[in-house]
Backbone as CSV, one residue per row, in Angstrom:
resi,resn,N_x,N_y,N_z,CA_x,CA_y,CA_z,C_x,C_y,C_z
1,MET,43.423,5.401,-3.015,44.583,5.151,-3.866,44.330,4.002,-4.834
2,GLU,43.442,3.074,-4.486,43.236,1.901,-5.315,42.923,2.255,-6.765
3,GLU,42.135,3.339,-6.984,41.801,3.727,-8.347,43.016,4.283,-9.095
4,ASP,44.052,4.654,-8.374,45.259,5.183,-8.997,46.311,4.116,-9.268
5,LEU,46.062,2.871,-8.840,47.039,1.813,-9.056,47.202,1.536,-10.543
6,ILE,48.437,1.361,-10.940,48.744,1.032,-12.324,49.205,-0.414,-12.376
7,SER,48.608,-1.176,-13.264,49.033,-2.550,-13.479,50.342,-2.530,-14.274
8,ILE,51.352,-3.177,-13.733,52.669,-3.194,-14.374,52.585,-3.714,-15.803
9,SER,51.704,-4.666,-16.033,51.600,-5.259,-17.375,51.114,-4.265,-18.425
10,THR,50.564,-3.127,-18.010,50.076,-2.140,-18.982,51.122,-1.080,-19.357
11,LEU,52.252,-1.061,-18.670,53.238,-0.001,-18.914,53.763,-0.005,-20.346
12,ASN,54.108,-1.171,-20.870,54.625,-1.230,-22.235,53.537,-0.855,-23.240
13,ASP,52.317,-1.310,-22.986,51.213,-0.972,-23.885,50.996,0.539,-23.911
14,PHE,51.017,1.165,-22.740,50.822,2.614,-22.665,51.945,3.348,-23.389
15,PHE,53.160,2.891,-23.219,54.287,3.518,-23.905,54.116,3.392,-25.416
16,PHE,53.652,2.229,-25.856,53.426,1.961,-27.284,52.319,2.862,-27.815
17,CYS,51.185,2.893,-27.132,50.053,3.739,-27.519,49.108,3.864,-26.336
18,PRO,48.988,5.044,-25.755,48.108,5.216,-24.596,46.664,4.776,-24.864
19,TYR,46.210,4.975,-26.079,44.825,4.635,-26.412,44.589,3.123,-26.367
20,SER,45.650,2.339,-26.548,45.497,0.882,-26.518,45.033,0.395,-25.145
21,ILE,45.371,1.125,-24.076,44.913,0.762,-22.729,43.392,0.914,-22.664
22,TYR,42.897,2.006,-23.238,41.451,2.214,-23.299,40.791,1.104,-24.114
23,LEU,41.341,0.795,-25.295,40.765,-0.251,-26.134,40.793,-1.606,-25.429
24,HIS,41.860,-1.867,-24.701,41.933,-3.119,-23.946,40.790,-3.206,-22.939
25,SER,40.534,-2.106,-22.232,39.467,-2.129,-21.235,38.101,-2.301,-21.901
26,VAL,37.921,-1.778,-23.097,36.665,-1.934,-23.826,36.462,-3.379,-24.271
27,TYR,37.530,-4.003,-24.763,37.407,-5.337,-25.360,37.789,-6.489,-24.436
28,MET,38.215,-6.209,-23.189,38.749,-7.274,-22.348,37.736,-8.355,-21.992
29,ASP,36.460,-8.050,-22.021,35.460,-9.071,-21.702,34.962,-9.815,-22.937
30,THR,35.565,-9.545,-24.083,35.172,-10.236,-25.308,36.127,-11.395,-25.573
31,ASP,35.834,-12.155,-26.576,36.679,-13.275,-26.975,38.019,-12.737,-27.473
32,GLU,39.116,-13.166,-26.845,40.448,-12.676,-27.228,40.788,-12.987,-28.679
33,ASP,40.169,-13.985,-29.265,40.430,-14.317,-30.671,40.046,-13.175,-31.599
34,ILE,39.190,-12.267,-31.120,38.779,-11.126,-31.939,39.956,-10.185,-32.176
35,TYR,40.815,-10.028,-31.178,41.892,-9.049,-31.310,43.285,-9.599,-31.039
36,HIS,43.439,-10.718,-30.358,44.780,-11.243,-30.091,45.419,-11.750,-31.371
37,ALA,46.674,-11.413,-31.531,47.447,-11.859,-32.686,48.405,-12.965,-32.227
38,VAL,49.080,-13.568,-33.166,49.995,-14.675,-32.866,50.995,-14.321,-31.758
39,PRO,51.644,-13.141,-31.780,52.608,-12.844,-30.712,51.987,-12.855,-29.309
40,GLN,50.758,-12.361,-29.164,50.128,-12.347,-27.848,49.770,-13.769,-27.408
41,THR,49.261,-14.562,-28.332,48.907,-15.941,-28.012,50.150,-16.728,-27.620
42,GLN,51.231,-16.544,-28.378,52.493,-17.231,-28.082,53.041,-16.788,-26.719
43,GLY,52.953,-15.505,-26.441,53.422,-14.984,-25.161,52.635,-15.549,-23.992
44,ARG,51.325,-15.624,-24.161,50.487,-16.172,-23.096,50.822,-17.643,-22.842
45,LEU,51.033,-18.392,-23.911,51.388,-19.809,-23.771,52.746,-19.983,-23.092
46,SER,53.707,-19.103,-23.430,55.044,-19.229,-22.840,55.047,-18.894,-21.352
47,HIS,54.020,-18.193,-20.877,53.911,-17.848,-19.457,53.238,-18.939,-18.638
48,THR,52.700,-19.950,-19.294,51.958,-20.995,-18.592,52.780,-21.651,-17.496
49,SER,54.026,-22.020,-17.802,54.844,-22.704,-16.794,55.168,-21.796,-15.609
50,ILE,55.294,-20.506,-15.858,55.538,-19.550,-14.772,54.267,-19.379,-13.944
51,ASP,53.151,-19.130,-14.627,51.896,-18.902,-13.919,51.465,-20.120,-13.106
52,GLN,51.761,-21.319,-13.618,51.405,-22.536,-12.893,52.525,-22.991,-11.952
53,LYS,53.620,-22.224,-11.946,54.754,-22.468,-11.056,55.342,-23.869,-11.222
54,THR,55.458,-24.299,-12.497,56.009,-25.627,-12.779,57.433,-25.584,-13.322
55,ALA,57.931,-24.419,-13.681,59.257,-24.329,-14.300,60.222,-23.535,-13.440
56,HIS,60.471,-24.021,-12.234,61.420,-23.294,-11.397,62.091,-24.234,-10.411
57,HIS,63.181,-23.721,-9.848,63.938,-24.460,-8.837,63.554,-23.931,-7.463
58,LYS,64.036,-24.587,-6.430,63.644,-24.208,-5.074,64.121,-22.815,-4.667
59,ASP,65.178,-22.286,-5.305,65.651,-20.943,-4.956,65.006,-19.857,-5.827
60,GLU,63.955,-20.215,-6.566,63.293,-19.261,-7.450,61.851,-19.023,-7.009
61,LEU,61.470,-17.771,-7.049,60.071,-17.400,-6.841,59.480,-17.090,-8.206
62,CYS,58.349,-17.681,-8.511,57.695,-17.462,-9.801,56.280,-16.944,-9.596
63,ALA,55.865,-16.076,-10.498,54.506,-15.525,-10.497,54.161,-14.911,-9.137
64,LEU,55.132,-14.239,-8.545,54.931,-13.609,-7.241,54.183,-12.284,-7.418
65,PRO,53.034,-12.116,-6.751,52.356,-10.813,-6.803,53.227,-9.757,-6.124
66,VAL,53.304,-8.578,-6.730,54.109,-7.486,-6.178,53.283,-6.206,-6.129
67,PHE,53.716,-5.309,-5.241,52.977,-4.073,-5.019,53.938,-2.995,-4.543
68,SER,53.704,-1.772,-4.985,54.446,-0.625,-4.477,53.458,0.461,-4.091
69,GLU,53.435,0.777,-2.817,52.599,1.885,-2.363,53.190,3.213,-2.848
70,LYS,54.515,3.329,-2.784,55.183,4.568,-3.182,54.874,4.944,-4.627
71,TYR,54.923,3.977,-5.537,54.727,4.259,-6.965,53.308,3.934,-7.441
72,GLY,52.498,3.331,-6.594,51.134,2.991,-6.989,51.105,1.935,-8.079
73,LEU,51.917,0.903,-7.911,52.044,-0.154,-8.916,51.612,-1.489,-8.334
74,VAL,51.048,-2.316,-9.185,50.646,-3.654,-8.782,50.872,-4.593,-9.968
75,GLY,51.272,-5.802,-9.681,51.495,-6.752,-10.766,52.029,-8.065,-10.258
76,LYS,52.742,-8.713,-11.143,53.293,-10.027,-10.855,54.633,-10.121,-11.563
77,ILE,55.603,-10.700,-10.892,56.897,-10.920,-11.543,56.881,-12.302,-12.199
78,ASP,57.761,-12.499,-13.162,57.917,-13.832,-13.746,58.789,-14.690,-12.838
79,MET,60.000,-14.203,-12.554,60.935,-15.025,-11.780,61.916,-14.155,-10.987
80,TYR,62.132,-14.562,-9.750,63.146,-13.932,-8.912,64.030,-15.047,-8.374
81,ARG,65.312,-14.992,-8.700,66.272,-15.984,-8.194,66.864,-15.436,-6.907
82,MET,66.460,-16.051,-5.803,66.831,-15.544,-4.483,68.335,-15.571,-4.241
83,ASN,69.020,-16.641,-4.649,70.464,-16.759,-4.410,71.270,-15.715,-5.172
84,GLU,70.795,-15.340,-6.344,71.505,-14.372,-7.196,70.949,-12.963,-7.056
85,HIS,69.813,-12.816,-6.366,69.108,-11.529,-6.282,68.800,-11.005,-7.683
86,SER,68.327,-11.921,-8.546,68.077,-11.602,-9.954,66.593,-11.630,-10.265
87,LEU,66.134,-10.586,-10.923,64.762,-10.482,-11.397,64.771,-10.736,-12.904
88,ILE,63.950,-11.674,-13.351,63.965,-12.081,-14.758,62.558,-12.019,-15.331
89,GLU,62.420,-11.331,-16.434,61.159,-11.247,-17.180,61.311,-12.116,-18.419
90,ARG,60.433,-13.089,-18.548,60.493,-14.035,-19.673,59.654,-13.520,-20.834
91,LYS,60.225,-13.591,-22.022,59.524,-13.229,-23.262,59.785,-14.346,-24.256
92,TYR,58.790,-14.671,-25.054,59.009,-15.731,-26.026,60.061,-15.313,-27.044
93,GLN,59.901,-14.101,-27.584,60.849,-13.613,-28.590,61.040,-12.116,-28.403
94,LEU,62.266,-11.669,-28.529,62.595,-10.248,-28.399,63.421,-9.810,-29.611
95,LYS,62.751,-9.261,-30.599,63.498,-8.711,-31.739,64.129,-7.393,-31.337
96,ASN,63.403,-6.643,-30.510,63.874,-5.379,-29.947,63.420,-5.327,-28.493
97,ILE,64.135,-4.594,-27.686,63.674,-4.324,-26.334,63.263,-2.861,-26.311
98,PHE,61.988,-2.643,-26.026,61.434,-1.301,-26.041,61.454,-0.687,-24.645
99,LYS,61.466,0.619,-24.603,61.526,1.353,-23.336,60.381,0.941,-22.401
100,GLY,59.200,0.722,-22.949,58.068,0.297,-22.131,58.315,-1.042,-21.457
101,GLN,59.005,-1.946,-22.136,59.344,-3.243,-21.536,60.351,-3.060,-20.405
102,VAL,61.296,-2.158,-20.606,62.277,-1.863,-19.551,61.554,-1.238,-18.356
103,TYR,60.600,-0.349,-18.631,59.814,0.244,-17.541,59.092,-0.833,-16.737
104,GLN,58.577,-1.844,-17.407,57.910,-2.932,-16.695,58.884,-3.632,-15.746
105,LEU,60.074,-3.906,-16.238,61.078,-4.588,-15.421,61.502,-3.712,-14.242
106,TRP,61.696,-2.422,-14.500,62.037,-1.500,-13.414,60.912,-1.446,-12.381
107,ALA,59.676,-1.422,-12.848,58.528,-1.375,-11.940,58.509,-2.612,-11.046
108,GLN,58.763,-3.762,-11.627,58.814,-4.995,-10.848,59.924,-4.914,-9.794
109,MET,61.069,-4.397,-10.201,62.201,-4.246,-9.284,61.839,-3.316,-8.125
110,LEU,61.228,-2.175,-8.442,60.856,-1.213,-7.407,59.852,-1.814,-6.435
111,CYS,58.920,-2.589,-6.941,57.956,-3.268,-6.065,58.665,-4.267,-5.154
112,LEU,59.514,-5.099,-5.747,60.239,-6.092,-4.946,61.059,-5.425,-3.849
113,GLU,61.774,-4.370,-4.210,62.617,-3.682,-3.227,61.763,-3.098,-2.105
114,GLU,60.636,-2.506,-2.454,59.757,-1.955,-1.424,59.207,-3.064,-0.519
115,MET,59.065,-4.262,-1.092,58.569,-5.410,-0.326,59.678,-6.071,0.501
116,GLY,60.923,-5.553,0.406,62.013,-6.051,1.229,62.981,-6.996,0.539
117,TYR,62.814,-7.224,-0.746,63.736,-8.091,-1.486,64.923,-7.271,-1.984
118,ILE,66.049,-7.912,-2.137,67.249,-7.292,-2.699,67.303,-7.679,-4.170
119,VAL,67.478,-6.675,-5.028,67.578,-6.945,-6.463,68.880,-6.338,-6.970
120,HIS,69.805,-7.209,-7.376,71.078,-6.755,-7.931,71.106,-6.843,-9.452
121,ASN,70.366,-7.808,-9.994,70.430,-8.078,-11.438,69.042,-8.067,-12.050
122,LEU,68.963,-7.489,-13.236,67.737,-7.479,-14.020,68.046,-8.095,-15.373
123,ALA,67.095,-8.840,-15.904,67.330,-9.434,-17.228,66.013,-9.841,-17.872
124,PHE,66.046,-9.839,-19.194,65.000,-10.480,-19.985,65.549,-11.840,-20.393
125,TYR,64.695,-12.833,-20.361,65.070,-14.156,-20.838,64.248,-14.433,-22.085
126,GLU,64.934,-14.610,-23.205,64.263,-14.905,-24.476,64.140,-16.418,-24.606
127,ILE,62.915,-16.897,-24.479,62.638,-18.333,-24.471,63.030,-18.987,-25.796
128,SER,62.699,-18.348,-26.918,62.930,-18.962,-28.236,64.404,-19.199,-28.535
129,THR,65.289,-18.417,-27.916,66.723,-18.567,-28.173,67.494,-19.029,-26.935
130,ASN,66.780,-19.175,-25.819,67.406,-19.549,-24.550,68.528,-18.562,-24.188
131,LYS,68.221,-17.273,-24.358,69.225,-16.228,-24.176,68.806,-15.273,-23.052
132,MET,69.739,-14.962,-22.173,69.533,-14.004,-21.098,70.087,-12.657,-21.561
133,ILE,69.294,-11.594,-21.416,69.689,-10.255,-21.850,69.674,-9.338,-20.626
134,PRO,70.856,-9.012,-20.095,70.909,-8.162,-18.891,70.417,-6.739,-19.179
135,ILE,69.777,-6.158,-18.172,69.271,-4.784,-18.240,69.792,-4.047,-17.012
136,SER,70.230,-2.822,-17.204,70.729,-2.029,-16.071,69.571,-1.496,-15.234
137,PRO,69.752,-1.475,-13.920,68.750,-0.803,-13.076,68.746,0.689,-13.415
138,PRO,67.677,1.380,-13.109,67.625,2.806,-13.447,68.591,3.631,-12.599
139,ASN,69.272,4.573,-13.257,70.067,5.541,-12.495,69.108,6.650,-12.034
140,ASP,69.600,7.646,-11.347,68.734,8.695,-10.796,67.942,9.419,-11.881
141,THR,68.594,9.742,-12.990,67.923,10.434,-14.095,66.840,9.550,-14.703
142,GLU,67.145,8.291,-14.915,66.168,7.360,-15.486,64.997,7.125,-14.530
143,LEU,65.266,7.116,-13.241,64.196,6.939,-12.266,63.240,8.134,-12.301
144,LYS,63.774,9.334,-12.430,62.932,10.532,-12.547,62.110,10.473,-13.845
145,GLU,62.718,10.019,-14.920,62.012,9.836,-16.199,60.869,8.829,-16.032
146,PHE,61.132,7.738,-15.342,60.121,6.722,-15.084,58.977,7.301,-14.250
147,GLU,59.309,8.070,-13.224,58.290,8.699,-12.384,57.426,9.666,-13.201
148,SER,58.037,10.408,-14.115,57.284,11.306,-15.005,56.347,10.511,-15.905
149,PHE,56.825,9.371,-16.370,55.999,8.495,-17.205,54.758,8.034,-16.430
150,LEU,54.922,7.680,-15.158,53.781,7.257,-14.343,52.775,8.393,-14.168
151,ILE,53.271,9.620,-14.056,52.381,10.788,-13.956,51.594,10.941,-15.256
152,GLN,52.271,10.813,-16.405,51.587,10.888,-17.707,50.509,9.812,-17.801
153,PHE,50.836,8.616,-17.359,49.894,7.496,-17.401,48.626,7.854,-16.618
154,ARG,48.816,8.362,-15.418,47.669,8.676,-14.552,46.837,9.835,-15.094
155,LYS,47.452,10.751,-15.808,46.740,11.925,-16.329,46.066,11.668,-17.681
156,TYR,46.382,10.563,-18.332,45.863,10.310,-19.675,44.343,10.142,-19.680
157,LYS,43.704,10.741,-20.663,42.272,10.602,-20.899,42.095,10.103,-22.335
158,PRO,41.223,9.108,-22.553,41.047,8.554,-23.908,40.683,9.598,-24.972
159,GLN,40.059,10.697,-24.568,39.701,11.728,-25.532,40.861,12.681,-25.855
160,SER,42.015,12.470,-25.225,43.203,13.295,-25.504,43.603,13.150,-26.964
161,PRO,44.152,14.205,-27.552,44.612,14.090,-28.943,45.638,12.959,-29.071
162,LEU,45.556,12.254,-30.168,46.416,11.103,-30.387,47.181,11.280,-31.681
163,THR,48.488,11.111,-31.611,49.310,11.148,-32.811,49.292,9.756,-33.421
164,ILE,48.841,9.667,-34.650,48.779,8.384,-35.339,50.144,8.093,-35.953
165,ASN,50.691,6.966,-35.602,51.955,6.497,-36.150,51.639,5.217,-36.922
166,ALA,51.598,5.318,-38.241,51.169,4.187,-39.079,51.952,2.917,-38.784
167,SER,53.249,3.042,-38.556,54.067,1.867,-38.279,53.633,1.189,-36.979
168,LYS,53.408,2.002,-35.948,52.947,1.437,-34.674,51.536,0.875,-34.820
169,CYS,50.659,1.632,-35.455,49.266,1.197,-35.597,49.177,-0.161,-36.294
170,ARG,49.961,-0.350,-37.313,49.913,-1.616,-38.056,50.354,-2.807,-37.200
171,HIS,51.084,-2.530,-36.121,51.540,-3.599,-35.236,50.731,-3.658,-33.934
172,CYS,49.671,-2.904,-33.861,48.806,-2.895,-32.684,47.728,-3.957,-32.863
173,ILE,47.506,-4.762,-31.831,46.495,-5.811,-31.937,45.080,-5.229,-32.011
174,TYR,44.911,-3.979,-31.599,43.593,-3.350,-31.642,43.375,-2.528,-32.910
175,CYS,44.322,-2.482,-33.795,44.267,-1.625,-34.979,42.952,-1.777,-35.743
176,ASN,42.543,-2.991,-36.005,41.329,-3.212,-36.791,40.060,-2.813,-36.042
177,LEU,40.160,-2.620,-34.731,39.014,-2.251,-33.907,39.075,-0.789,-33.459
178,CYS,40.148,-0.101,-33.812,40.404,1.255,-33.334,39.611,2.282,-34.141
179,ASP,39.012,3.239,-33.441,38.254,4.300,-34.093,39.130,5.494,-34.480
180,LYS,40.439,5.409,-34.231,41.355,6.518,-34.538,42.068,6.339,-35.879
181,THR,41.956,5.152,-36.462,42.652,4.879,-37.724,41.850,3.900,-38.566
182,SER,42.075,3.950,-39.862,41.408,2.998,-40.759,42.425,1.988,-41.304
183,LEU,43.602,1.985,-40.741,44.655,1.062,-41.173,44.307,-0.370,-40.774
184,GLU,44.891,-1.322,-41.462,44.777,-2.746,-41.111,46.075,-3.152,-40.423
185,ASN,45.986,-4.004,-39.424,47.223,-4.429,-38.775,47.892,-5.552,-39.576
186,VAL,49.148,-5.803,-39.277,49.945,-6.778,-40.014,49.522,-8.212,-39.711
187,TYR,48.658,-8.408,-38.710,48.266,-9.756,-38.301,47.007,-10.249,-39.004
188,SER,46.362,-9.373,-39.783,45.095,-9.734,-40.444,45.298,-10.806,-41.492
């Protein structure tokens, strides 16, 4: 099963563009300055206090590794407030909340629940505005949709036909390195 595990952090990337997961695996051992853009660098910096467990109170769990055998998911949560049973994903800036980001939060919730934690509340916390944005847990239909998404993820092959979406490609950090398009990304 280990080869079938999906890293929760890749769910949004896969939703954005399945091929980006392949490109990430190709370039992950190279210097991130080659492909990381300002938003990724800012996001990584904003996670420092969580990853180093310096920005939390005694009733909060930060950077907790999570796992779901049922869904084949593995990852790490940003913050779980034990007293409130709240799962919080921190983002530096959220102009939009995309379905892939919601899938990440749901995946974290499903892992926590399987590990025995109670999760009543889900939210994104936008660091730049100090704003909490509540997210609903998945209903039965949404959970089935999420499960179908995980099946698509596992079945994806990099040689699969790819629909090029110029708007998405221009916002992809791998755009300038991608062999599927000759577009330049907006970060160049």
